[in-house]
N, C-alpha and C positions, 0 to 999 in steps of 0.2 A: 702077849695077850693070850688068854685061855678061854675055852668054852665055859659058859655058865653051868653051875650045878643044876640038877633037875629042879624045875619050878614047883612050888607047892600046889597040891590039888585044891580046887576051889572049895570054899566052905559049903556045907549042905544048904540048899535053898531054904529060905524062910521069908516071912512077910516083914518088911521093914519100911520105914518112912524117913526120908531125909529132907531137911529144910535147906533150900539152896539160897543161903544168905547173901551170896555174891550176885544174885540175879534180881532183877527188878521187873516191874509191870507197867506198861503204858496202855492207856485206853483211848481208842480212836472212835469218836462219835460223829454223828451227822449223816445226812442222806447220801453224801458222796464218799463215805469211809471206804467202802470196798473198791469203788472206782479209783480212788486216790491210790490205794495200795497196789492195785493192778497196774497202774501206770508208772510205779516207782520201783518195782522190784521183780524178782525172777519167777515167782509162782503165778499160776493161773488162778485168779480169785473166783472164777466160776465154780471151782471145786471147794470153796469155803462156804459151808452151810451149817445148819443147826446140828448136823450129825458128823461133821468132818472138819478136821483142822489141817493146817499146812505148815511145813517148814518154809522159810522165806528168807531171801537175802537182798540187801541193797548193795549197789555196785558203784565204783568210781567211774570216771570217764574212760579209764583204761580197762574196764570190765572186771576189775578186781573187787573181791568182797570187802565191804566196809562194815556191815552189820549182818550177823546171822542170827535169826530169831525164830520163834514158833508163834504162829497166829492161832488164837482160839476165838470162835464165835461166842459173843456174850450178849444175850438178848438181841437188840438191834445194832450192837456195837462190836468192835473187835479188840481183843486184848493182845498185846505184843509182849512176849516174854524174851528177855535177852540179858546178858551180863550187865550189871549196873555201870561199870566204867564206860560202856558204849552209849549209854542213854543221852548224856548231854550233847555229844557230837551229833548224834542222829537227830535230836530235836532241833538243833541249830541248823543243820543242813536241810531239813524238811520245812522249816519256817517259811522261806520264800514261796514254795509250792503250795503250802496250805493257805497262803493269803489269797489264792485264786481258786480255792476249792471250798465247798460247803462241808467241811470236815474240821474237827477240832481234836488236837492231840494233847493229852494230859498225862503227866507222870503220877501214877497212883501208888508208887512203890512204898510210900510211907504207911499205907494201910492195907496193902495186899502182900501176900507171901507166894513164893514159888516153891513147890514141893515135888519130889520124886518118890513114888511108891513102887514096891516090888511085891508081887504075890508069891506065896510059898511054892506054888507049882505053876503050870501053864494057866494063866487067867483067862485064856480064850479070847483076848482082845484082838480086834482087827486093826491093821495099821491106820493110825490117825483117826480112828473112831472116837467120837466125843461121848463122854459120860458126865453126869452131874450128880452132886450130892448136896442138897440144900442150895446155898449160893456159890459153892465151890464147883469148878469145872475142870475136867481132865481130858487128856488125849492119850490114847494107847500109842506108845512108841515101838512096842513089839507085843508078843503074846503075854508078856509078864509085867512089863513096866509101864507106868503112867506118869505123865507130866501134868502137875496141877497148878492152877491159879486159884488162890483162896483168900477172901477177906480176912484180916487179922482176927476178927471176932467170930469167925466161923471155923468149926472143926468138923470135917466130914465124919459122920457117924460110922461109916463102914471102915474107917482107918483107925478107930479107937483101939483096936487090939494089936496094931502093927507095932513092932519094936522100933524105938527111935534109933536113928543112925546118923552118923556124921555126914557133913556135906561131901567129904571125900568119897564116901560110898556112892553117893549120887553121881559124882564126876566119873568114878570108875565104871559105873553102869553105862553112862553115855559113851565112854571110850569103848567098852565091850560091844555096844550096839553100832559102833562106827559113826557116831554122831559128832561132827566137828563142833568145837567151841571157839569162836573168834573173840579175842580181846585186843585192846589198842595196840600192843606191840606188833601184831600181825595183820592189822587192818591194811587193805590195799596191797596185799601180797599175792592172793590166789584167785584164779578164775573159779567160778562156782562149780564147774564140772571136775576140777581138781579135788573138790570135797565130796564128790559123788552126789550132788544135789539132784541130778537128773534121775538117779535111782531111788531117791527118797520122796519123790513127788514135789520137790521144791524148786524145780527148774523146768520151764516150758519153752519149747522152741517154736510154738505156734501162736502164742498169745499176743504178739504185736510188740511195739516199741517200748523200751524203758532205758534208763541211763545204762550205758555199757553194753547194750544188747548186740550191737553190730560186731564188737570185738569177740563176744562170747560165741556168736553164731559162726563167725569166720574161723575161729580156732577149732570149733567142734566139727564143722563139715569139711575142713581141710586137713583134719588129722594132725593138728599141731600141738596136741596136749601130750607132753612127755613125762609129766610128774603128777602124782596124785597121793591121796590119803592112804596110810597104811597103819596097821595095829601091831604093836610089839609088846612083849613082856621082858623083864630083866630083874635081876636082884637089885635091891635098893643100894645103888652105888653110882657115883659120877654125877655130873651136872645134868639136871632134868627140869630146869625152869622153862617157861615159855620162851620160844625162839632159840633155845640152846641147840648146838649143832649135833647132827648125826654123822658119825665118821665111818669111813671104810677102813680096811685093814692097813691101808697106807697112810692113815690119819688125815685123809682128805675129806672135806665136808661134802656130803651128798644130799643133805636135807636138813630140816630143822623140826624141833618139837612143837607141836600145836598145843597139846595139853598132856599132863601127866598126873597120875594119882598114886600115892604110896599106900599099898594094901598090905599091912603087916610086914612080911619079909620079902615083898616083891613090888615092882612097879608095873602099872598099866600105862601105856602111852600111845598117843596118836602122833604121827609124824607125816609131813609131806616131803617126798623125795622123788628122785628120778625113778620111774618104774623099772628101768633096766638094772637098778642097784638094789631093789627092794628085798631080794632074797640072798644077797651077798653077806659076807661076814661084816656085821655092822656093830658099832659101839657108841656108847655115850662118852662125852669128853670126861677124862680123868677116871675112867672105869676100865678094868681088864676083862669084863664079862661081855660075851657076845649076846646081842639081842635075839630073841626068839620071835620069828614072824608068825602072826596069828591071822588066819583068814578072816575077812570081814563077813558078817552074817547075812549079807544080801548079795544078790547077783549084780555084777558090775558090767555096764555096757562099754565094750571096747570099740576102737575105731573100725576094726574089720567087720564088726557086726552092724555098723551104722551104714555101710556102703550100699546095702540093699534096701534101706528104709526110705 
């Protein structure tokens, strides 16, 4: 095995717009909509209002992430944005709970789109701040990128001059932002703090009970979390599909790929692996090139910092 050649410099920033065709939109209506979400997932819905969105996860009884989504306030309702393959299972699991709630969940993916836009420079957005354009609604994911939900017959005027980009560009942007994407092969694998949801306003330890909450709290406050999300780059070589292994120099698996995007002549990828191995010499299966570890763009809360909280 050899070190990889130097990776290409990123392209000059420009304004682009990518349609996330593999993502869908659910609409939750009714007076108990926010109350229902608050009791079923990781985020504190008190922070979801007309000007603020939230990342959000639902968990199994083992405290592992089943669905990872983004919540957008829409009039009096809530829009849930997530990968399309996760939608049927989520709706089926929520059905018994909705029967006892004054809330209604509808899949509106057939006439709504999910988009990611990037401004040419620093757009000045505040994390998870909500903006609207006609009937389209967006949330700032960082100072440059926005995640949009948009009816099919609505094109935000302010995006008219943005260059069209492929979905892969949007996935690569999420990877660079350290935003995990969970699809069915990796459902029920990770605690939410392994995906750094606590650092992205998507996980509250003070909001009360929800499915898996006891497991999450126990692991967090006892310091039992030994693996987490990491960002790497590599030349386009080797196996890089979802759940493909991350190998150390002894060809021992130390983690697995969460999501990867091929960007011309290199890969951007997120992987979950043991933190003690994160900066070792790591490789993709069937590739001779060493992965380059890229720091995530947000501060990460480690166990030693939690002991005084």
